[in-house]
C-alpha positions as CSV (number, residue, x, y, z in Angstrom):
1,M,17.6,40.2,-0.1
2,S,14.5,38.5,-0.7
3,R,13.9,35.4,1.0
4,R,11.6,32.3,0.5
5,L,10.8,28.9,2.0
6,T,12.5,26.1,-0.2
7,T,10.6,22.8,-0.4
8,A,14.0,21.1,-0.5
9,L,15.0,22.4,2.8
10,L,15.6,19.4,4.5
11,V,19.2,18.3,4.2
12,M,19.9,14.9,5.5
13,T,23.5,13.6,6.2
14,A,24.7,10.8,8.1
15,C,26.7,12.1,11.1
16,S,27.6,8.9,12.2
17,A,26.9,5.2,12.3
18,A,28.5,3.8,15.6
19,T,29.3,0.4,14.1
20,P,32.2,-0.3,12.1
21,A,32.2,-0.8,8.2
22,P,31.2,-4.3,6.9
23,S,34.4,-6.4,5.9
24,S,35.6,-6.0,2.5
25,R,34.7,-9.6,1.8
26,P,31.3,-9.4,-0.2
27,Q,28.4,-11.2,1.5
28,T,24.5,-10.9,1.2
29,R,22.2,-10.2,3.8
30,A,20.7,-13.8,3.0
31,Q,24.1,-15.2,4.1
32,T,24.8,-13.4,7.3
33,A,23.4,-10.4,9.1
34,Q,25.9,-7.5,8.5
35,E,26.4,-4.1,10.4
36,L,24.6,-1.3,9.2
37,S,26.4,1.0,7.0
38,A,26.1,4.9,6.5
39,A,24.5,3.9,3.0
40,D,21.9,1.7,4.7
41,V,21.1,4.4,7.1
42,R,20.8,7.3,4.5
43,R,18.6,4.9,2.2
44,V,16.2,4.2,4.9
45,V,15.9,7.8,6.3
46,M,15.4,9.0,2.9
47,T,12.4,6.9,2.6
48,R,10.8,9.2,5.1
49,S,12.1,12.5,3.5
50,D,8.5,13.7,2.4
51,S,7.1,13.2,6.1
52,L,9.7,14.8,7.6
53,R,10.0,17.7,5.3
54,Q,6.2,18.1,6.1
55,C,7.0,18.4,9.9
56,Y,8.9,21.4,9.1
57,Q,6.6,23.0,6.4
58,R,3.5,22.9,8.7
59,E,5.2,25.0,11.3
60,A,7.3,27.1,8.9
61,L,3.9,28.6,7.8
62,Q,3.3,29.9,11.3
63,S,6.9,31.1,11.8
64,R,8.4,32.3,8.4
65,N,11.9,32.3,10.0
66,L,12.1,29.0,11.5
67,A,15.5,27.4,10.8
68,G,17.8,25.2,12.4
69,V,19.2,21.6,13.0
70,V,17.4,18.9,14.7
71,T,19.8,16.2,15.8
72,A,18.1,12.7,16.5
73,T,19.9,9.8,18.0
74,W,18.3,6.3,18.0
75,L,19.2,2.8,18.2
76,V,18.5,0.0,15.5
77,E,17.9,-3.5,17.0
78,P,19.2,-6.4,15.2
79,A,15.6,-7.0,14.0
80,G,15.7,-3.6,12.3
81,N,13.3,-1.8,14.7
82,V,14.2,1.6,16.0
83,T,14.2,2.1,19.8
84,Q,15.2,4.6,22.1
85,V,14.8,7.7,19.9
86,T,15.8,11.0,21.4
87,I,16.5,14.7,20.3
88,S,20.2,14.9,21.3
89,D,20.4,18.6,20.0
90,S,18.3,21.3,18.5
91,T,18.8,24.6,17.2
92,L,15.4,24.6,15.9
93,H,13.9,25.1,19.3
94,N,10.3,24.0,18.1
95,P,8.6,21.2,20.2
96,T,6.2,20.5,17.4
97,V,8.9,19.8,14.5
98,E,10.9,18.1,17.1
99,G,7.9,15.7,18.2
100,C,7.2,15.0,14.5
101,V,10.9,14.1,13.9
102,L,10.9,11.7,16.8
103,R,7.6,10.0,15.4
104,E,9.1,9.6,12.1
105,V,12.2,8.3,13.1
106,K,10.3,5.8,15.3
107,A,8.5,4.6,12.0
108,L,11.8,3.7,10.2
109,R,12.5,0.0,9.6
110,F,16.3,-0.8,8.7
111,P,17.7,-4.3,7.3
112,R,18.4,-7.0,9.8
113,G,21.9,-6.4,11.3
114,A,24.4,-8.3,13.5
115,S,24.0,-6.0,16.5
116,V,22.3,-3.0,17.9
117,S,23.6,0.1,15.9
118,T,23.5,3.7,17.5
119,I,22.5,6.2,14.8
120,V,23.2,10.1,15.2
121,W,21.7,12.0,12.5
122,P,21.1,15.8,12.0
123,F,18.1,17.1,10.3
124,R,18.7,20.6,8.8
125,F,15.6,22.7,8.2
126,G,15.3,26.4,7.3
127,V,14.8,29.4,5.2
128,A,17.1,29.7,2.1
129,L,18.2,32.8,0.0
130,D,16.7,32.8,-3.5
131,L,20.0,32.8,-5.3
132,D,18.5,32.3,-8.7
133,T,17.1,36.0,-8.7
134,G,20.3,37.6,-7.4
135,T,18.2,39.5,-5.1
């Protein structure tokens, strides 16, 4: 089977947001600060997807079989800034990519919230099979 690096290898899914979902009564952020939703987190993380992908791609050129999941955990303060970013788990075992992920996450800016939110997010990086060629 042939293998190739895929540029869309970064699959980002919200693992959890430690805050409860907003109430069912609609409110705008101008009216009151709300808890961050999984959709809020996904939207903000996706703004850095190109930079996060580059973290991986630079190292993948050196190590063709580089693949794994880097799970980052961070706090979002009520003002929307990110603090206490850590790599809580990694199967990638690449300090360069992990450090780059830390820097990119630290640069995220979220909407104002009612309280501190803890985010746990797995970033998936890897080599994919080229299924289009049947090889």
